[in-house]
N, C-alpha and C positions, 0 to 999 in steps of 0.2 A: 632243323635242330640246331640249338646254340651250344657249341662246344667250348666257347670262350669262358674261362674260369673267372670268377669274381675276384679281381685283383685286390680290391680293398680289404678283403677278408684274409688274403693269403700272405700279406706282407706287413710286418710291424711298422710303426711309424718311425721314420729315420730322423725325426726332428728332436728326439729325446737326447739329452746331454748325458755325458758319462757312460756312453755305450762301449762295448768291447769291439775292437777291430775285427772285421770279418776275415782278415788275412792272417793275422798273427795271434789273435785272442788276447792281446794286451789292451789296457784301457785306451780308448780312442782319443779322449780328451778333446773332441771336436763335436759339432752338432750332427755329424753323420758318422756311421760306424767304420771309420778308417783312420788309423793313426798317421801322424805326420811322416814318420819314417817309411811306412809302406806306401804312402801317397807319393813321396818323392822318388821311390824306386819303380814306379809304374813306367812303362815305355812311352813316355810322352812324345807326341809327334812334333818334330822340329821343322826344319826347312822342307818345303813341299811344293809340288806343282800348284800353280795358281788356280787351276781348274778342277783337277781330279784328286788333289791332295796326295799324290804318289810321293813318298819320301825321296828327296833330292839332296845333293851335297851343298847346294846354296839356295838362299831365299830369292824369291821374285822370278823364278824360272818357270818355263812351261816344259813338261815332259815331251818326249818324242811323239808318242801316239796323239796327244792333244795338239801338238804342233802340226801334225799331218792333217788332222781332221778334228775340229773342236767338237766336244760332246754336246748333246741336246740340253744337258743341264748346265747351269751357270757356274756353280761352285759347290765343292764338297767341304763340309765342316766335320772334322773328326778330331777326337782328343788324342788317340794313341795309334801307334803302328801295331799291327797284329802280332805281338810277341808276348813272351812270358812276363808276368802272370796273367795279363789281360786275356790271352787266348784261352787259358784254362777257366778263367772266371766266366767268359762268355759261353763256353761249352757247358759249364755246370749250370748256368742259368737256362740255357736253351734246351739241353738234353736231359738234365737231372732235376729240373723244376726247382732250382734254388733261387726263388724269386727275390729274396733280399739282395742277392748279388746284382741282379738286373736293376733293381730300384736304386741301389747305391751308384751304379755306373750311369744311370739316367740322371740322377741328381747332379753328378759331377759334370755331365754333358750340359745340363741345364745351366749350371753356373758358368761354364765356358761360353755358352751362347749369350747369356746376359752380358758378359764382359765384351763379347764381340759386338753386340747391339750398341753398347755404350761407345764403342770405338767406331761406329758407323756402318756396321753390317745391317742391311735392310731386314726388318722383321717381316716374316711371311704372314699372309692372311689365313693360311690353313696348314696343318700338319697332316700328311697322308702316309700312313704306314704301308709298307709293302704287303700285299695280301698273300696269304697261303692258299695253295690249292686245297679243295675240299677234302680230298683223301688224306693229304698230309695233316690238315687241321684235325681230322678225326683221329689220326694216329697219335699226334702229339698232344692234342687236347687244348692247345692254346696257340696264339700267334705272338711270338716274342716281339715282333715289330709293333704290333698293336699295343702291347703292354708298355713298351718304351714310349710310344707316341702319347699314351694317356699320361704317363708320369711326366714326360717333357711338357705336355700341355699345362699341367698344374704349376710347373716351375717357371715357364716363360710367358704364360698368359695368352697362348695362341690356341684356337680351337683345333681339336683333333677329329678328323672325319674318317672313320673306318669303312664307310659304305661307298665312297665316291670311286675308289679304285677296285677293280675286280679282275680275277683270273678268268680268262675265257676258255682255257683248256688246261688239262693236266700236262705237266712237263716233268721229265726225269730230273732227279736231283743234280744240282750244279757242281757239287764238291769235287768230283773227279773229272770234270770236263775242262778242256783248254779254252782259251779266249774265243777262238772262232766257233768252236762247238757250243759254247755258252750263248753266243749271239744267235746262232741258228736255232738253238733250243727255245729261245724266248721270242722269236718272231710272232707278232700278233697274239702274244700270250696275255696281254693286259688290255682292259677297256676302261673308259671313263664314263661314269654313270651320273652325269650332272653338268651344270654350267660352270665354266671357269674363265669366261671372257675377261681379260685384263687382270686376272688374279696372280698374285705371287704366292707360290706354294713350295713346301719343303717335303721331300720324300724322307721317310724315317725307316732305317734298317739297322741291324746290329753291326754288320761288317761289309765293307766295300772291297771286293777282291779284284776282278777285272773291270768292273763297272758295267757289265753287260745288262744286269737287271735294272740298274738306275737309268741306263741309256734307253732301254726299251720302254720303261715307264715314262721317262721324260719326253720321248717322242710322242707317246699317246697324249700326254698332258698338253704339249704344244699344239697338237692337232685340235684339241678341245678348247684352245684359246688362251692357255696360260701365258702370262706376260713374262714371268721369270720362274725358273725351277731350280731350287737348291736341293742338296742332299745332306741330311744330318745322320751321322752314324757314330757308333762308339769307336770303331777302329778301321784303319786302312791297311790292307795287306801290301807289304813292300815287295820289291823285286827279289828273286832268290839271291842270297849272298849278302843282303843288306844287314849291317851291324849298327 
């Protein structure tokens, strides 16, 4: 049974000019539905860990966890830290089926990636959305990472493959688990169904919290022969107390 909704029919085209801002309902006056004032007010991710994008007080540093043990992925690319209003926008996209918000954020991430590619970031061979467990996919009706992956694919010109990664078992929801519990929860939870020898791939997800999901998937991708593994997400969760 295919529970994935037909995203092209659910979201209006964001390329139209003179749209209304999705945050404040004022004229956007841009080619995407976000006004300049609201765009500037988003919690843009500044100085961060070179590997996992954890917000840090200075640029060019490595966070303590990555310093103790480098993750299986090479680099995380995120636009924002997980704060207001991005946290609300992601929740409305993910849980309330407000797909225009998801497409808007994917377009902004695509623009950010194009800029990074021009600055020297290697372009991947494939985009691989984080798969949902079958039960959760039936309950939600769609995979938000899959939708983000397809939108990103159209923006950056990289193929999105939603079949190569699979969940091998059902796992409890991660939201209320600590870092260690998340890692235990995801052991052997993902499998690679295809050839990746020498490929550069990018995992696509909405939010990176502890990095446990990205780490588990990256380990599986490395075992399957991936040469480089990056992570593309909308937002990175900071440490408690981050301002």
